[in-house]
C-alpha positions in Angstrom: -32.2 -4.2 -26.8 -33.8 -7.6 -26.4 -35.2 -8.7 -23.1 -36.0 -11.9 -21.3 -38.6 -12.4 -18.6 -37.3 -13.4 -15.2 -39.4 -13.8 -12.0 -38.9 -13.7 -8.2 -41.3 -13.7 -5.3 -42.7 -10.3 -6.3 -43.5 -11.3 -9.9 -42.0 -11.0 -13.3 -39.2 -8.6 -14.4 -37.7 -7.7 -17.8 -34.0 -8.4 -17.9 -31.6 -7.7 -20.8 -31.4 -10.9 -22.8 -27.6 -10.9 -22.9 -27.1 -10.7 -19.2 -26.9 -13.7 -16.8 -28.5 -11.9 -13.9 -32.1 -12.3 -12.8 -35.1 -10.6 -11.3 -33.7 -9.5 -8.0 -30.6 -8.0 -9.5 -32.7 -6.1 -12.0 -34.9 -4.7 -9.3 -31.9 -3.5 -7.4 -30.4 -2.0 -10.5 -33.6 -0.1 -11.2 -34.3 0.9 -7.6 -30.8 2.3 -6.7 -29.6 4.6 -9.5 -27.3 6.3 -7.0 -23.8 7.5 -7.7 -21.2 5.8 -9.9 -19.7 3.5 -7.2 -20.3 -0.1 -8.1 -19.8 -3.1 -5.9 -16.0 -3.7 -6.0 -14.7 -6.5 -8.2 -12.8 -7.8 -5.1 -16.1 -8.5 -3.4 -17.5 -10.3 -6.5 -14.4 -12.5 -6.7 -14.7 -13.2 -2.9 -18.3 -14.2 -3.5 -17.2 -16.6 -6.2 -14.7 -18.2 -3.8 -17.3 -18.6 -1.0 -20.0 -19.9 -3.4 -17.7 -22.5 -4.9 -16.6 -23.5 -1.4 -20.2 -23.7 -0.2 -21.1 -25.9 -3.1 -18.2 -28.3 -2.3 -19.1 -28.3 1.4 -22.8 -29.0 0.7 -21.7 -31.8 -1.6 -19.4 -33.3 1.0 -22.2 -33.1 3.6 -24.6 -34.9 1.3 -26.9 -31.9 0.5 -25.9 -31.2 -3.1 -25.2 -33.6 -5.9 -21.9 -33.6 -7.7 -23.4 -32.5 -11.0 -24.8 -29.3 -9.5 -21.7 -28.8 -7.5 -19.5 -28.9 -10.6 -21.8 -26.5 -12.5 -21.6 -23.9 -9.7 -17.8 -24.4 -9.5 -17.3 -23.9 -13.2 -19.4 -20.8 -13.3 -17.6 -19.5 -10.2 -14.2 -20.1 -11.9 -15.3 -17.9 -14.8 -16.2 -15.1 -12.3 -12.8 -15.5 -10.7 -11.1 -15.3 -14.1 -12.9 -12.0 -14.8 -14.9 -13.5 -17.7 -18.2 -12.4 -16.3 -17.4 -8.9 -15.0 -20.1 -7.3 -17.1 -22.8 -9.2 -15.2 -22.5 -7.4 -11.9 -24.0 -3.9 -12.3 -25.2 -3.1 -8.8 -24.4 0.1 -6.9 -22.7 0.2 -3.5 -25.7 2.3 -2.3 -28.2 -0.5 -2.0 -29.6 -2.6 0.8 -27.2 -2.4 3.8 -27.0 -6.2 4.1 -25.8 -6.6 0.5 -28.6 -9.0 -0.2 -29.0 -8.0 -3.8 -25.3 -8.5 -4.5 -25.5 -11.9 -3.0 -28.5 -12.6 -5.2 -26.7 -11.1 -8.2 -23.9 -13.7 -7.8 -26.5 -16.5 -7.2 -28.4 -15.6 -10.3 -25.3 -15.3 -12.5 -24.1 -18.7 -11.2 -27.4 -20.3 -11.8 -27.9 -19.0 -15.3 -24.4 -19.5 -16.4 -24.1 -22.8 -14.6 -27.2 -24.1 -16.4 -25.8 -22.9 -19.7 -22.5 -24.8 -19.0 -24.5 -27.9 -18.0 -26.8 -27.7 -21.0 -29.8 -28.2 -18.8 -31.7 -26.4 -16.0 -30.0 -27.8 -12.9 -29.5 -24.7 -10.7 -31.9 -22.4 -8.9 -30.3 -19.2 -7.4 -31.8 -19.7 -3.9 -32.2 -23.5 -3.7 -28.7 -24.5 -4.9 -26.4 -21.5 -5.2 -27.5 -20.1 -1.8 -27.9 -23.5 -0.2 -27.1 -23.4 3.6 -26.5 -19.7 3.3 -28.0 -16.3 3.9 -27.1 -12.8 2.6 -26.5 -12.0 6.2 -23.6 -14.4 6.5 -22.3 -14.5 2.9 -21.8 -10.7 2.6 -19.6 -10.4 5.8 -17.8 -13.6 4.7 -17.1 -12.0 1.3 -15.9 -8.8 3.1 -13.3 -10.7 5.1 -12.1 -12.8 2.2 -11.8 -9.8 -0.1 -10.0 -7.8 2.7 -7.5 -10.5 3.5 -6.7 -11.3 -0.2 -6.3 -7.6 -1.0 -3.9 -7.0 1.9 -1.9 -10.2 1.3 -1.7 -10.0 -2.5 -1.4 -6.3 -3.1 -0.6 -4.2 0.0 2.1 -6.2 1.8 4.2 -6.7 -1.4 4.0 -2.9 -2.1 5.2 -2.2 1.4 8.0 -4.7 1.0 9.1 -3.2 -2.3 9.4 0.4 -0.9 11.2 -1.0 2.2 13.7 -2.7 0.0 14.4 0.6 -1.8 15.0 2.4 1.5 17.4 -0.4 2.6 19.4 0.2 -0.6 19.4 4.0 0.0 20.8 3.4 3.5 23.7 1.5 2.2 24.4 4.0 -0.6 24.5 7.0 1.7 26.6 5.7 4.6 28.9 8.3 6.1 26.9 11.4 5.1 26.1 13.6 8.0 23.5 16.4 7.8 21.4 18.7 9.9 18.6 17.2 11.9 15.4 19.1 12.3 12.7 19.3 14.9 9.8 21.7 14.9 10.9 22.6 11.4 13.9 24.2 13.0 17.6 23.3 12.9 18.5 20.6 15.4 21.6 18.5 16.2 23.2 16.5 13.4 22.0 13.2 12.1 23.3 10.9 9.4 21.3 10.6 6.2 21.3 6.8 6.7 19.7 7.3 10.2 17.1 9.6 8.7 16.2 6.9 6.0 16.2 4.2 8.7 13.4 6.1 10.4 11.3 5.9 7.2 12.1 2.2 6.9 11.2 1.4 10.5 7.8 3.2 10.0 7.0 0.9 7.0 8.1 -2.2 8.9 6.0 -1.2 11.9 2.9 -0.5 9.8 3.4 -3.9 8.1 3.5 -5.7 11.4 0.5 -3.8 12.7 -1.5 -4.7 9.6 -0.4 -8.3 9.8 -1.6 -8.3 13.4 -5.2 -7.6 12.3 -5.3 -10.5 9.8 -6.3 -13.3 12.3 -9.5 -11.4 13.1 -10.3 -10.9 9.4 -9.7 -14.6 8.7 -12.7 -15.5 10.9 -15.7 -16.2 8.6 -19.3 -15.6 9.3 -20.5 -18.3 6.9 -22.6 -20.8 8.7 -24.5 -18.3 10.8 -27.2 -17.9 8.1 -29.9 -15.3 8.9 -29.4 -14.3 12.5 -26.4 -16.3 13.7 -28.2 -19.5 14.8 -27.2 -21.5 11.7 -30.8 -22.2 10.7 -30.9 -24.4 7.5 -27.2 -25.0 7.5 -26.1 -28.6 8.2 -23.8 -29.5 11.1 -20.2 -29.1 10.1 -21.0 -26.8 7.2 -19.2 -23.7 8.7 -16.0 -25.6 9.4 -16.0 -27.3 6.0 -16.6 -24.1 4.1 -13.7 -22.4 5.9 -11.5 -25.4 5.1 -12.3 -25.2 1.4 -11.9 -21.4 1.2 -8.5 -21.9 2.8 -7.6 -24.5 0.1 -8.7 -22.2 -2.7 -7.0 -19.1 -1.5 -3.9 -20.6 0.2 -4.7 -18.6 3.3 -5.7 -20.0 6.7 -9.3 -18.9 7.1 -11.4 -20.4 9.9 -15.0 -20.2 11.0 -15.9 -17.4 13.4 -16.4 -18.9 16.9 -19.5 -16.7 17.6 -21.8 -16.1 14.6 -23.9 -13.5 16.5 -20.8 -11.3 16.7 -19.8 -12.1 13.2 -23.1 -10.9 11.7 -23.9 -7.9 13.9 -20.5 -6.3 14.6 -17.8 -5.0 12.2 -15.1 -4.3 14.8 -12.6 -6.5 12.9 -12.9 -4.1 9.9 -12.4 -1.1 12.2 -9.3 -2.6 13.8 -7.8 -3.5 10.4 -8.6 -0.2 8.9 -7.1 1.5 11.8 -3.8 -0.1 10.9 -4.3 1.0 7.3 -4.8 4.6 8.6 -1.5 4.2 10.6 0.2 3.3 7.3 -1.4 6.3 5.6 -0.1 8.5 8.4 3.4 7.2 8.0 3.1 7.6 4.2 2.1 11.2 4.7 5.1 11.8 6.9 7.6 10.1 4.6 6.3 11.9 1.5 6.3 15.2 3.3 9.9 14.7 4.4 11.0 13.9 0.9 9.4 16.9 -0.7 10.7 19.2 2.1 14.3 17.8 1.6 13.9 18.2 -2.2 12.5 21.7 -2.0 14.2 24.3 -4.2 16.1 23.8 -6.4 17.8 27.0 -5.3 15.7 28.6 -2.6 14.7 25.6 -0.5 16.5 23.0 1.5 17.8 21.2 -1.6 19.4 18.4 0.4 18.2 15.7 -2.0 17.1 15.5 -5.6 14.2 13.4 -6.9 13.3 12.4 -10.4 11.8 15.0 -12.7 8.7 13.2 -14.0 6.7 16.0 -15.8 6.6 19.8 -16.2 5.2 21.4 -13.0 3.7 24.6 -14.3 1.7 25.8 -17.2 3.2 29.3 -16.8 6.6 28.9 -15.2 9.0 27.3 -17.7 11.4 24.7 -16.2 9.5 24.3 -13.0 9.3 20.7 -11.7 7.2 19.7 -8.8 7.3 16.7 -6.3 4.1 15.3 -7.8 4.6 11.7 -6.5 4.8 13.1 -3.0 1.6 15.1 -3.6 -0.2 12.1 -4.9 0.8 10.0 -1.9 -0.3 12.6 0.6 -3.7 12.9 -1.1 -4.1 9.1 -0.9 -3.2 9.4 2.8 -6.0 12.0 3.3 -8.5 9.7 1.5 -7.6 6.7 3.7 -8.0 8.8 6.8 -11.4 9.9 5.6 -12.4 6.4 4.8 -11.5 5.4 8.4 -14.2 7.7 9.7 -16.8 6.1 7.3 -15.7 2.5 8.4 -15.9 3.4 12.1 -19.3 5.1 11.9 -20.7 2.3 9.7 -19.4 -0.4 12.2 -21.1 1.4 15.1 -24.5 1.1 13.5 -25.2 -2.6 14.0 -28.7 -3.2 15.4 -29.6 -6.4 17.2 -28.6 -9.4 15.0 -27.2 -7.6 11.9 -25.1 -4.6 10.8 -26.7 -3.1 7.6 -23.9 -0.8 6.6 -21.8 -3.5 5.1 -21.5 -2.3 1.4 -20.2 1.1 2.4 -17.8 -0.5 4.9 -16.1 -2.8 2.5 -16.2 -0.2 -0.4 -14.1 2.2 1.7 -11.9 -0.6 3.2 -11.0 -1.9 -0.2 -10.5 1.5 -1.7 -8.0 2.2 1.1 -6.1 -1.0 0.4 -6.1 -0.4 -3.3 -5.0 3.2 -3.0 -2.2 2.5 -0.5 -0.9 -0.4 -2.5 -0.9 1.5 -5.8 0.5 4.7 -4.2 3.3 3.0 -2.4 4.4 1.3 -5.6 4.2 4.4 -7.7 6.0 6.5 -5.0 8.7 3.9 -4.9 9.1 3.4 -8.7 8.8 7.1 -9.7 10.3 8.9 -6.8 12.2 7.0 -4.1 14.3 4.9 -6.3 15.7 8.1 -7.8 16.6 9.9 -4.6 20.1 11.3 -4.6 21.8 13.1 -1.7 23.2 16.5 -2.4 26.3 16.1 -0.3 27.6 19.6 -0.8 24.3 21.2 0.3 24.0 18.8 3.3 27.6 19.8 4.3 26.9 23.5 3.9 23.7 23.3 5.9 25.3 21.2 8.6 28.1 23.7 9.2 25.8 26.7 9.2 23.5 25.2 11.9 23.6 27.0 15.2 22.5 23.9 17.0 25.9 22.4 16.6 26.6 24.5 19.7 25.1 21.6 21.6 28.5 19.9 21.2 29.9 22.6 23.5 27.5 21.8 26.4 29.8 19.4 28.2 32.7 21.8 27.9 31.3 25.3 28.6 27.8 24.5 30.0 24.3 25.1 28.7 24.0 28.8 29.5 27.3 29.8 27.9 26.5 27.6 24.9 23.2 29.4 24.5 24.9 32.8 24.7 27.3 31.6 22.0 24.4 30.6 19.7 22.5 33.9 20.2 25.6 36.0 19.5 26.4 34.0 16.3 22.9 34.4 15.1 22.5 38.1 16.0 25.9 39.1 14.5 25.7 36.6 11.6 29.1 35.1 12.6 30.3 31.5 13.1 29.9 29.6 16.3 33.7 29.6 16.7 33.9 33.3 16.3 31.2 33.9 18.8 32.6 31.5 21.4 36.1 33.0 21.1 34.8 36.6 21.2 32.9 35.8 24.4 36.1 34.4 25.9 34.6 30.9 26.5 37.2 29.0 24.5 40.5 29.6 22.7 40.4 29.0 18.9 42.6 25.9 19.4 40.4 24.5 22.2 37.3 25.1 20.1 38.7 23.1 17.2 39.7 20.4 19.6 36.2 19.8 21.0 34.0 20.8 18.0 33.4 17.9 15.6 29.9 17.9 14.1 30.4 14.7 12.2 30.9 12.9 15.5 27.7 14.1 16.9 25.5 11.4 15.3 
């Protein structure tokens, strides 16, 4: 491998000749050979957006000439297009401020921008980091990446699954089945009502996630090192937020208090809490589906789901609810990530939180996993749900809890005696009620209508 010599304030460093990064990136790459987790691409893209926005803001405020502005912008566009993905090698487990990832972006922008311009116009610190600090750029990149990921990936996945549930509700109107509480038989419910619960959970989670976005849309940029805005011109924070909004099509704004924006990560905790809520709902829905589909002969068997792959290496013909299993594992991971985000956010000291890379790594993983899982669960499982009407009817009419319909006629205690007798003697509710002398066969038929109990 051929090398080039780059330098920083600590001296010279050898860098692979075919890479655009510089000395600070190389030092971090060598100093933190930890794990396989790299800085997420969403963060790198968010950095490109904020660096391009900062270049335009600095130019508008008279601090950067148009030639340098355009060189930075063109290099940033290449990052956004994914053309320079191989030039961002740093581990998540680096400095807690994300300084070296900020410098990684600055160095790539400078070296690629100079190559585009055909002359040495750009310096990583003086131009690409103008009016900025790692301490305000990294939290800004976190918020941009979080909002874009939620808006572009997660919300559409929620909407797609919700649309499938709406279709299933219409297709299954009029089907009455046994309700269940405590994993025990309960009074009847329509299958449409059961599905409506799943749909409402998704809609509630979507609304809760959306409610967190205004907080994530507040940007720290302009606070520089400690929140005072040192070396940033007046109006820079507002202008950057305006340009970021123009580029993304989302309504970002400058954070009203930069000391809070740099030192606290409560917005991330709040937003991830809503993601955890979605994960909890996904866990519940996936569990309901696999319980209802259990069998095919010795389980509930009230619905069928698509058979996607063989389920056993030893039992021929076995098919498992693998999409449900995948979704519930994703839910577990998101819940675990929530603990990491919360602990990291609690560790801000004085003017800066230095747990930012681990915070955004877990946050973005949660968004990515939830978006992918919801889409896969929808496309490979939920769209193929079919009601087993015969099994639902059989289970409904075998349920002892239908005795609840008799409460207004014979009272709670007699109804309870009827249920116990039917269970203990393995006879029907009608037979038990008549044998106990509570109702005549004709009167029982007159008042007992399970399908009307929903």
